[in-house]
N, C-alpha and C positions, 0 to 999 in steps of 0.2 A: 704754738711759740713767737716768738716775734724775727724780726729779719733783721734789725735793728742789734746793732753790735752794742753789747754789756758797755755800758761807763767807766771811766775806769776807775777805781783807787783811791790817783793821786792826782795831786796838781800842776799839770805838766809842763806852768810856766818857774811854780817854782824847783820842777825835781825833775831834774834832765831822768833816759834812762837807763843807766845806767846806776844808778844812786836808789829807782824803784823796784830791781832786778834785787841787790846787794839786798835791800828791808824786807820782800819778799823773801828774800834765801833763807834772810835770818829767822823773822814769822813764820817760818816752817817747818825748822831745820829740829828734828829730831831731840829731844833730850837723851845726855849718854852718864849710860849708869857700871857701875864699876860691881862685880860681883867680890868681896875681900872676905877671906876664910881670920878668922879670929884668933891666936892660939893661944889656950890662959886664959888667968886674966890679965889680959890687956899687953901681954909679955909681947907679941908677937902678930905681925899680919902679913898675906902677902893677897894680893889682887890673882883670882881667879881664873876671869875671864871680865871678857866688855860686851856694853849690852848698846842696844837704841831702842827706846821706845817712838812708836810713827803709834798713826791717827788712829790706827787697826790691832793695835798689838804692840808683840818689841822682835829682836832680835838678841842673840847671843852669839858672841862666837868664845870657847874658849884662851885662857890668853893664851897658850903652844900652841893655838889652831887647828889643833885634830878634831874637835867637836863643833857644831854650829846646832843652833837652836828656835826656829818660830815659835815664839811662845800668846798666850792670849792674850798676856800680858806682864811688865815687869820681874812682877812678887812670885813668878813659875820660875822663876831661873834659880832661885834655892831651893825646887824638886829635885836639881841634876845634880843635886854633890852629895856623895857621900856619906851620910852618918857617919864620924868620928869622934871622941871621947874629948874633953873638954879641947875641940876646936867650938867655937859658933858661929856662923853663915850671917853678912848684914849684905844690906844692898842700898850704894853708893850715890849717889846723882853726881856727879863732877857740876858743876860749876861753869854756869856761860863767865867768859872774860867778855866785858864791855867793850867794842872795837873791831870787835876781829870782822 
């Protein structure tokens, strides 16, 4: 292991510290997903949970806040829904908004 600090991954002459940190946060932000139930054949839908995809797994909380799940992967969130006839679960990725 070297005593030298690692070189920063940014050009200090062209980027201030706050901009650098904002870029790191943007690059490492978890992806957000919703767990949505579709009722009938595209008759109605309801968001029943929200989740985050992390580097080593995922986390989901139900929309009412009563249940929380640590998941190996986002798709496993669908396993925690009760099977009901004429109801189809979906995992929907939220789009990131540019400039946030």
